[in-house]
C-alpha positions as CSV (number, residue, x, y, z in Angstrom):
1,M,0.0,0.0,0.0
2,E,1.2,3.5,-0.9
3,Y,1.3,6.1,1.8
4,I,1.3,9.9,1.8
5,F,4.2,10.7,4.0
6,R,3.6,14.4,4.5
7,A,0.1,15.3,5.8
8,K,0.3,19.0,5.0
9,V,-2.8,20.3,3.4
10,M,-1.5,23.1,1.1
11,N,-3.8,23.8,-1.8
12,D,-5.6,20.5,-1.1
13,E,-2.4,18.4,-1.5
14,V,-4.2,15.2,-0.5
15,I,-6.2,14.7,-3.7
16,I,-8.3,11.6,-3.4
17,M,-10.1,11.3,-6.7
18,S,-9.7,12.9,-10.1
19,S,-12.3,15.5,-10.8
20,G,-15.7,14.1,-11.8
21,T,-15.5,10.9,-9.7
22,S,-17.6,10.6,-6.6
23,L,-16.7,8.6,-3.5
24,K,-19.6,6.3,-4.4
25,E,-18.1,5.5,-7.8
26,V,-14.7,4.9,-6.3
27,K,-16.2,2.5,-3.7
28,K,-18.0,0.7,-6.6
29,K,-14.7,0.3,-8.4
30,L,-12.9,-0.9,-5.3
31,K,-15.5,-3.6,-4.7
32,R,-15.1,-4.7,-8.3
33,L,-11.3,-4.7,-8.0
34,L,-11.3,-6.8,-4.8
35,K,-13.4,-9.4,-6.6
36,E,-11.0,-9.3,-9.6
37,K,-8.0,-9.4,-7.3
38,K,-8.8,-13.1,-6.5
39,K,-8.2,-13.9,-10.2
40,I,-4.7,-12.4,-10.2
41,P,-2.1,-15.2,-10.1
42,R,0.7,-15.4,-7.5
43,F,3.8,-14.3,-9.4
44,V,6.6,-16.6,-8.3
45,R,10.3,-16.9,-9.3
46,Q,10.8,-19.7,-11.8
47,E,11.6,-23.0,-10.3
48,S,11.5,-21.6,-6.7
49,W,9.3,-24.5,-5.9
50,R,12.1,-26.9,-7.0
51,Y,15.0,-25.5,-5.0
52,V,15.0,-24.5,-1.4
53,R,17.7,-21.9,-1.9
54,L,15.5,-19.9,-4.3
55,K,12.9,-17.7,-2.6
56,E,9.5,-17.1,-4.2
57,S,10.2,-13.3,-4.7
58,W,9.6,-12.4,-8.4
59,R,12.6,-12.3,-10.8
60,R,12.2,-11.7,-14.5
61,P,12.9,-14.9,-16.5
62,K,15.8,-14.2,-19.0
63,G,17.1,-17.5,-20.4
64,I,16.9,-18.3,-24.1
65,D,15.0,-21.5,-23.6
66,N,13.2,-20.4,-20.5
67,K,9.7,-21.9,-20.4
68,M,8.3,-19.1,-18.3
69,R,9.7,-16.4,-20.6
70,L,8.2,-18.2,-23.6
71,E,4.9,-18.4,-21.7
72,V,4.5,-22.2,-22.2
73,K,1.2,-23.6,-21.0
74,G,1.4,-25.1,-17.5
75,W,4.1,-22.7,-16.3
76,P,3.4,-19.8,-13.9
77,A,2.2,-16.5,-15.2
78,R,4.5,-13.5,-15.8
79,V,4.1,-10.0,-14.4
80,K,2.3,-7.8,-17.0
81,I,0.9,-4.3,-17.1
82,G,-2.6,-5.7,-17.7
83,Y,-2.8,-7.0,-14.1
84,R,-2.4,-3.4,-12.7
85,S,-5.3,-1.8,-10.9
86,P,-7.2,1.3,-12.2
87,K,-5.5,4.6,-11.6
88,E,-8.4,6.1,-9.6
89,I,-8.3,3.4,-7.0
90,R,-4.6,2.6,-6.9
91,G,-3.1,3.0,-3.4
92,L,-6.5,3.4,-1.7
93,H,-7.5,1.7,1.5
94,P,-10.3,-0.9,1.0
95,S,-12.7,1.7,2.6
96,G,-12.1,4.0,-0.4
97,L,-10.1,6.5,1.6
98,K,-6.5,7.7,1.1
99,P,-4.1,6.4,3.8
100,V,-2.0,9.0,5.5
101,L,1.0,8.1,7.6
102,I,1.1,9.8,11.0
103,Q,4.1,10.0,13.3
104,N,3.0,12.5,15.9
105,K,-0.1,14.4,17.3
106,N,0.8,17.6,15.5
107,Q,0.1,16.1,12.1
108,L,-3.5,15.2,13.1
109,S,-4.7,18.9,13.3
110,E,-3.6,19.4,9.7
111,L,-6.0,16.6,8.5
112,E,-9.1,18.0,10.2
113,K,-10.2,19.8,7.0
114,I,-10.2,16.7,4.9
115,K,-11.2,14.1,7.5
116,D,-13.9,12.6,5.2
117,K,-11.3,11.8,2.5
118,V,-8.4,10.2,4.5
119,I,-7.8,7.3,6.9
120,I,-4.9,7.5,9.3
121,V,-2.1,4.9,9.5
122,I,0.0,5.3,12.7
123,S,3.7,4.7,12.0
124,S,5.1,1.4,13.3
125,K,8.0,3.4,14.8
126,V,5.5,5.1,17.3
127,G,5.5,3.5,20.7
128,K,2.7,2.3,22.9
129,K,2.1,5.5,24.9
130,K,2.2,7.9,21.9
131,K,0.0,5.5,19.9
132,R,-2.6,5.6,22.6
133,E,-2.5,9.5,22.6
134,I,-2.7,9.7,18.8
135,T,-5.7,7.3,18.8
136,E,-7.6,9.3,21.4
137,M,-6.9,12.6,19.7
138,A,-8.0,11.2,16.3
139,K,-11.3,9.9,17.9
140,Q,-11.9,13.5,19.3
141,L,-11.3,15.0,15.9
142,G,-13.5,12.5,14.2
143,L,-10.7,10.9,12.1
144,R,-10.6,7.2,11.2
145,V,-7.6,5.1,12.2
146,S,-6.7,1.9,10.4
147,N,-4.4,0.6,13.1
148,P,-5.7,2.1,16.4
149,Y,-4.3,1.4,19.8
150,R,-5.9,-1.6,21.4
151,E,-5.1,-2.7,25.0
152,E,-5.4,-6.4,24.4
153,V,-2.6,-6.3,21.8
154,F,-0.2,-4.7,24.2
155,E,-1.0,-6.9,27.2
């Protein structure tokens, strides 16, 4: 998932949708994409299933007689541009909101103007105490948090 690292709202920097598309249309496209995402194959490195030393992380097949490069039937699919998601919904949270990475409480006040367009993601570098404070402040401001502080996780 792609994050916006600076939460400054200067000239509406956090643009969620291109002009002319409503939140309802975006959510409809997201729903369709999540259904289509199940059809996207798992892109694996060639013969990673055969050798323990090869991880499954994608590598482009380059050999002259390579079956994967030649796209022989029965071999795993290759990465192609056609599998990419539509531009309007690329990088959005499943809720249809744009994720914004937050590292401290000061950044929350800047998001108050566009709270219906963004969802907060608290940085993993933030500790337990500050995460609790950020979650409480976000709740007061009416902002949504994708990874809020929960006591059962920290106990």
